[in-house]
C-alpha positions as CSV (number, residue, x, y, z in Angstrom):
1,X,99.9,91.0,110.7
2,X,96.6,92.4,109.5
3,X,98.2,95.7,108.5
4,X,100.9,93.8,106.5
5,X,98.3,91.7,104.7
6,X,96.2,94.8,103.9
7,X,99.4,96.6,102.6
8,X,100.2,93.6,100.4
9,X,96.7,93.4,98.9
10,X,96.4,97.1,98.2
11,X,99.8,97.4,96.7
12,X,99.3,94.3,94.6
13,X,96.0,95.7,93.3
14,X,97.7,98.9,92.3
15,X,100.5,97.1,90.5
16,X,98.1,94.8,88.6
17,X,95.9,97.7,87.6
18,X,98.7,99.2,85.5
19,X,98.8,96.2,83.2
20,X,96.4,93.5,84.2
21,X,96.7,91.7,80.8
22,X,100.4,91.2,81.5
23,X,99.6,89.4,84.7
24,X,96.8,87.3,83.1
25,X,98.8,86.5,79.9
26,X,102.5,86.8,80.7
27,X,105.2,86.2,78.1
28,X,108.9,86.4,78.4
29,X,110.6,89.8,78.4
30,X,114.1,90.6,77.1
31,X,116.8,88.7,79.1
32,X,114.1,86.6,80.9
33,X,114.2,84.0,78.2
34,X,117.2,84.8,75.9
35,X,119.8,85.0,78.7
36,X,118.5,83.7,82.0
37,X,116.4,80.7,81.1
38,X,118.2,79.8,77.9
39,X,121.6,79.6,79.7
40,X,120.1,77.9,82.8
41,X,118.5,75.3,80.6
42,X,121.7,74.6,78.7
43,X,124.4,75.0,81.4
44,X,122.7,74.2,84.7
45,X,124.1,75.5,88.1
46,X,127.3,77.0,86.6
47,X,125.2,80.0,85.4
48,X,125.0,81.3,89.0
49,X,128.7,82.3,88.6
50,X,128.4,83.6,85.0
51,X,128.5,87.3,84.2
52,X,126.1,89.2,82.0
53,X,126.9,92.8,81.0
54,X,130.0,92.4,83.2
55,X,128.2,91.5,86.4
56,X,127.0,88.5,88.4
57,X,123.2,88.1,88.2
58,X,122.3,85.7,90.9
59,X,118.6,86.4,91.4
60,X,117.3,86.0,87.8
61,X,119.6,82.9,87.3
62,X,118.3,81.3,90.5
63,X,114.7,81.9,89.3
64,X,115.5,80.5,85.9
65,X,117.2,77.4,87.5
66,X,114.1,76.8,89.6
67,X,111.9,77.1,86.5
68,X,113.6,74.1,84.9
69,X,111.5,72.0,87.3
70,X,108.3,73.6,86.1
71,X,106.3,73.0,82.9
72,X,107.6,75.2,80.2
73,X,104.3,76.8,79.8
74,X,104.6,78.2,83.3
75,X,107.9,79.9,82.6
76,X,106.6,83.4,81.7
77,X,104.3,83.5,84.7
78,X,107.1,82.3,87.0
79,X,109.5,85.0,85.7
80,X,106.9,87.7,85.9
81,X,106.1,86.6,89.5
82,X,109.8,87.2,90.5
83,X,109.6,90.7,89.1
84,X,106.2,91.2,90.8
85,X,107.5,90.3,94.3
86,X,110.6,92.4,93.8
87,X,108.6,95.4,92.8
88,X,106.0,95.0,95.5
89,X,108.4,94.5,98.4
90,X,109.8,98.1,98.8
91,X,106.3,99.6,99.0
92,X,105.1,97.1,101.6
93,X,108.3,97.5,103.7
94,X,107.9,101.3,103.6
95,X,104.3,101.1,104.8
96,X,104.9,98.5,107.5
97,X,108.3,99.4,108.9
98,X,109.0,102.8,107.5
99,X,107.8,104.9,110.4
100,X,111.3,105.6,111.8
101,X,112.3,106.9,108.4
102,X,109.1,108.7,107.5
103,X,107.0,109.2,110.6
104,X,103.9,110.6,108.8
105,X,101.6,107.8,107.6
106,X,100.1,110.0,104.9
107,X,103.6,110.8,103.6
108,X,104.6,107.1,103.6
109,X,101.3,106.3,101.8
110,X,101.8,109.0,99.2
111,X,105.4,107.8,98.5
112,X,104.3,104.1,98.3
113,X,101.5,105.0,95.8
114,X,103.8,107.2,93.8
115,X,106.5,104.4,93.7
116,X,103.9,101.9,92.5
117,X,102.7,104.3,89.8
118,X,105.9,106.2,89.0
119,X,105.8,107.6,85.5
120,X,108.5,106.7,82.9
121,X,108.9,103.2,84.4
122,X,107.6,101.0,81.6
123,X,111.0,99.2,81.3
124,X,111.1,98.0,84.9
125,X,107.4,97.1,85.4
126,X,106.7,93.5,86.4
127,X,109.6,91.8,84.7
128,X,112.5,89.8,86.2
129,X,115.1,91.3,84.0
130,X,114.8,94.7,85.6
131,X,113.8,93.5,89.1
132,X,117.3,94.5,90.3
133,X,116.2,98.2,90.3
134,X,113.5,97.4,92.8
135,X,115.8,95.2,94.8
136,X,118.1,98.3,95.1
137,X,115.3,100.3,96.6
138,X,114.4,97.4,99.0
139,X,118.1,97.1,100.0
140,X,118.3,100.8,100.6
141,X,115.3,100.8,102.9
142,X,116.8,97.8,104.8
143,X,120.1,99.7,105.2
144,X,118.7,102.9,106.6
145,X,115.8,101.5,108.8
146,X,116.5,100.1,112.3
147,X,117.2,96.4,112.7
148,X,114.1,94.2,112.8
149,X,113.4,93.0,116.3
150,X,113.2,89.3,115.5
151,X,116.5,87.6,114.7
152,X,114.8,85.6,112.0
153,X,113.8,88.7,110.1
154,X,117.4,90.0,110.5
155,X,118.6,86.9,108.8
156,X,116.1,87.4,106.0
157,X,117.3,91.0,105.6
158,X,120.9,90.0,105.4
159,X,120.0,87.4,102.8
160,X,118.2,90.0,100.7
161,X,121.2,92.3,100.9
162,X,123.4,89.6,99.7
163,X,121.0,88.6,96.9
164,X,120.8,92.2,95.7
165,X,124.6,92.5,96.0
166,X,125.1,89.5,93.7
167,X,122.5,90.7,91.2
168,X,123.8,93.5,89.0
169,X,126.0,96.5,89.9
170,X,123.7,98.2,92.4
171,X,125.7,97.2,95.5
172,X,128.4,99.5,94.1
173,X,126.0,102.4,94.5
174,X,124.8,101.3,97.9
175,X,128.3,100.6,99.4
176,X,128.8,104.3,100.3
177,X,125.4,104.4,101.9
178,X,126.1,101.2,104.0
179,X,129.4,102.7,105.2
180,X,127.8,106.0,106.0
181,X,125.0,104.2,107.9
182,X,127.5,102.1,109.9
183,X,129.7,105.1,110.8
184,X,126.7,107.1,112.0
185,X,124.7,104.4,113.7
186,X,123.6,104.4,117.3
187,X,125.5,102.1,119.7
188,X,122.5,99.6,119.9
189,X,122.4,99.5,116.0
190,X,126.2,99.4,115.4
191,X,126.6,95.6,115.2
192,X,123.6,95.3,112.8
193,X,124.9,98.2,110.7
194,X,128.4,96.7,110.5
195,X,127.0,93.3,109.3
196,X,125.0,95.0,106.6
197,X,128.0,97.1,105.5
198,X,130.2,94.0,105.4
199,X,127.7,92.2,103.2
200,X,127.3,95.1,100.8
201,X,131.0,95.7,100.8
202,X,131.8,92.0,100.0
203,X,129.2,92.0,97.2
204,X,130.6,95.3,95.8
205,X,134.1,93.8,95.8
206,X,132.9,90.7,94.0
207,X,131.0,92.7,91.4
208,X,134.0,95.0,90.9
209,X,136.4,92.1,90.3
210,X,133.9,90.5,87.8
211,X,133.5,93.8,86.0
212,X,137.3,94.4,85.7
213,X,138.3,90.9,84.8
214,X,135.8,88.2,83.7
215,X,133.2,90.7,82.3
216,X,135.6,93.3,81.0
217,X,134.8,92.5,77.4
218,X,131.1,92.0,77.8
219,X,130.1,95.7,77.8
220,X,129.9,97.6,74.6
221,X,131.8,100.9,74.1
222,X,128.9,103.2,73.4
223,X,129.1,106.6,71.6
224,X,127.8,109.1,74.2
225,X,127.9,112.5,72.5
226,X,127.9,114.4,75.8
227,X,127.4,118.1,76.2
228,X,126.1,120.4,79.0
229,X,123.0,121.4,77.1
230,X,122.2,117.7,76.3
231,X,122.5,116.9,80.0
232,X,120.1,119.7,80.8
233,X,117.6,118.4,78.2
234,X,117.9,114.8,79.6
235,X,117.3,116.0,83.1
236,X,114.4,118.1,82.0
237,X,112.6,115.6,79.7
238,X,113.4,112.3,81.4
239,X,113.4,113.3,85.1
240,X,111.6,116.5,85.9
241,X,108.9,116.8,83.2
242,X,108.4,113.0,82.8
243,X,108.0,112.7,86.6
244,X,105.6,115.6,86.8
245,X,103.6,115.1,83.5
246,X,104.4,111.6,82.4
247,X,106.2,110.6,79.2
248,X,102.8,110.6,77.3
249,X,102.5,114.4,77.8
250,X,106.2,115.1,77.4
251,X,106.1,113.5,73.9
252,X,103.3,116.0,73.1
253,X,105.3,119.0,74.4
254,X,108.3,118.0,72.4
255,X,106.4,118.6,69.2
256,X,106.5,122.3,70.0
257,X,109.7,124.1,68.9
258,X,109.7,126.1,72.1
259,X,110.6,123.1,74.1
260,X,113.7,122.5,72.0
261,X,115.2,125.9,73.0
262,X,118.2,125.4,75.2
263,X,117.1,128.1,77.6
264,X,113.9,126.2,78.4
265,X,115.8,123.1,79.2
266,X,118.3,125.0,81.4
267,X,115.5,126.8,83.3
268,X,113.6,123.6,84.2
269,X,116.7,121.6,85.0
270,X,118.1,124.3,87.3
271,X,114.7,124.7,89.0
272,X,114.4,121.0,89.6
273,X,117.9,120.7,90.9
274,X,117.3,123.7,93.2
275,X,114.3,121.9,94.7
276,X,116.4,118.8,95.4
277,X,119.2,120.9,96.8
278,X,116.9,122.7,99.2
279,X,115.4,119.4,100.3
280,X,119.0,118.1,101.0
281,X,119.4,121.0,103.4
282,X,116.1,120.7,105.1
283,X,115.6,117.0,104.9
284,X,116.7,114.0,107.0
285,X,120.0,112.1,106.5
286,X,118.1,109.2,104.9
287,X,117.2,111.5,102.0
288,X,120.8,112.6,101.6
289,X,121.9,108.9,101.5
290,X,119.3,108.2,98.8
291,X,120.5,111.1,96.8
292,X,124.1,109.9,97.1
293,X,123.1,106.5,95.7
294,X,120.9,108.0,93.1
295,X,123.5,110.4,91.8
296,X,126.1,107.6,91.5
297,X,123.6,105.4,89.7
298,X,122.5,108.1,87.2
299,X,126.1,109.2,86.6
300,X,127.2,105.6,85.8
301,X,124.1,105.2,83.6
302,X,124.9,108.2,81.6
303,X,128.6,107.4,81.3
304,X,128.3,103.7,80.6
305,X,124.7,102.8,79.6
306,X,123.8,99.2,78.8
307,X,122.0,99.7,75.5
308,X,121.6,97.8,72.3
309,X,120.8,100.9,70.3
310,X,123.4,102.5,68.1
311,X,124.0,106.2,67.8
312,X,124.8,109.0,70.3
313,X,123.4,107.8,73.6
314,X,122.8,111.2,75.0
315,X,120.7,112.2,72.0
316,X,118.7,109.0,72.5
317,X,118.4,109.7,76.2
318,X,116.4,112.8,75.3
319,X,113.6,110.6,74.0
320,X,111.2,110.2,76.9
321,X,111.0,106.5,77.9
322,X,114.4,105.6,76.3
323,X,116.5,104.1,79.1
324,X,113.7,105.1,81.5
325,X,115.1,102.6,84.1
326,X,118.0,105.0,84.8
327,X,115.6,107.8,85.8
328,X,113.0,106.0,88.0
329,X,115.0,106.4,91.2
330,X,115.9,110.1,90.4
331,X,112.2,110.7,89.8
332,X,111.4,109.2,93.2
333,X,114.1,111.5,94.7
334,X,112.4,114.5,93.1
335,X,109.1,113.5,94.5
336,X,110.5,113.0,98.0
337,X,112.2,116.4,97.8
338,X,108.8,118.0,97.2
339,X,107.3,116.0,100.1
340,X,110.1,117.3,102.4
341,X,109.6,120.9,101.4
342,X,105.9,120.6,102.1
343,X,106.6,119.3,105.7
344,X,109.9,121.1,106.6
345,X,110.5,124.1,104.4
346,X,109.5,127.7,105.3
347,X,106.0,128.8,104.4
348,X,107.0,130.6,101.2
349,X,108.3,127.3,99.7
350,X,105.3,125.1,100.9
351,X,102.7,126.5,98.4
352,X,104.8,125.8,95.3
353,X,105.8,122.4,96.7
354,X,102.2,121.5,97.3
355,X,101.4,122.6,93.8
356,X,104.1,120.3,92.4
357,X,102.8,117.4,94.4
358,X,99.5,117.9,92.8
359,X,101.1,118.1,89.4
360,X,102.7,114.7,90.0
361,X,99.2,113.2,89.8
362,X,99.0,114.3,86.2
363,X,102.1,112.3,85.4
364,X,100.9,109.2,87.2
365,X,97.5,109.4,85.5
366,X,99.1,109.9,82.1
367,X,101.5,106.9,82.4
368,X,99.4,104.7,84.7
369,X,98.1,102.3,82.0
370,X,100.7,100.5,79.9
371,X,100.3,99.4,76.4
372,X,99.5,95.6,76.1
373,X,102.6,93.5,75.9
374,X,101.1,90.1,75.8
375,X,100.7,89.8,72.0
376,X,103.0,86.8,71.9
377,X,101.1,84.8,74.5
378,X,99.5,82.5,72.0
379,X,102.6,82.1,69.8
380,X,104.7,81.3,72.9
381,X,102.3,78.5,74.0
382,X,102.2,77.2,70.4
383,X,106.0,77.0,70.6
384,X,105.7,75.1,73.9
385,X,103.5,72.5,72.3
386,X,105.9,72.1,69.4
387,X,108.8,71.7,71.8
388,X,107.0,69.1,73.8
389,X,106.3,67.0,70.7
390,X,109.7,67.4,69.1
391,X,112.4,64.7,69.3
392,X,115.7,65.4,71.3
393,X,118.1,67.7,69.5
394,X,115.4,69.8,67.9
395,X,115.7,73.6,68.2
396,X,112.6,75.6,68.9
397,X,112.2,79.3,69.0
398,X,110.0,81.0,71.6
399,X,108.9,84.6,70.9
400,X,109.2,87.2,73.6
401,X,107.1,90.3,74.3
402,X,110.1,92.6,73.8
403,X,110.7,93.3,70.1
404,X,113.6,91.6,68.5
405,X,114.1,89.0,71.3
406,X,113.6,85.3,70.7
407,X,114.5,82.5,73.1
408,X,115.9,79.3,71.4
409,X,116.1,76.0,73.2
410,X,117.6,72.7,72.0
411,X,115.5,69.9,73.4
412,X,117.4,67.4,75.5
């Protein structure tokens, strides 16, 4: 228990240190207000079965429904807290229960710290809208780790898997992992693995039905502009270089014409993919399962991105930070690949792998501190005061931290 408490405190401190002002002065972010709370306030419990971007989104809607019982001024902090817990949980679980997956304590610690400080992750840091990306990592760990000893904790784990499954499309990426885990499980773990696979499979079926029927018209048909060279540039800039150097430094590098030469992109992309491929050969099955989920996720993100920006999406994806949420898990895979090579690869590969691990510190340091997002804190609370004084039927606009987003509530 003391170890768990210490892990929670240390990991929380690292998360807060990246943007302490956001924790002290939270405001709404993107769908947190405009979609989740605005719909929950107007429609009530029915929103739990509503789709957004084609999928069910149970977790943020449940948080928004609970927020209706709170003072409106507490709403941003409540929504931020949901994102905070979702982001914190994978690191704590990895440290506390991750020994069967990663026996080395230093390797688990390094991975947990890198996850909490991963570069190119501004979009998914401490907000409820993108908490589903962290819930996917949490669910993955639950799928591949042995069953908890206590039945109560098993029940909690099954509940988290169902919650993640009914929140966004991520169960579709985890379903092959759950099936693989069940088919390869030891006899004493088979029942537990089957229950988990059944939960993820049920959720994946529900989300697929929603995507193909109810939510079929909710997703925009984006112009992609794909090409092999653009793919190499995206992998180079958004995944490998942003992971190693941080988006801050990659933006500087892109000002040099040399970095726009196709050969440079191809060399870096091939080198990075070679490192991951070698780790697939040398590493454990858990890493292969993570790569499977990560490849499906990234492929779906590149083929059908959820974006409000117009233009060729693959051109925009070459801008470090644009759609960064799609590259966080691949960056984690790249980092884990380097960890695996340090531990398991032949000696000739260990020195460059150690060097790459050291370079990752550059990226973490460059992207550790986020630009202040709480500029609408005062304006939001002024809107709360106006809303509380307004007569029923009055519409009041509430500014959000994400540019161009404004929540509008009609007072009942």
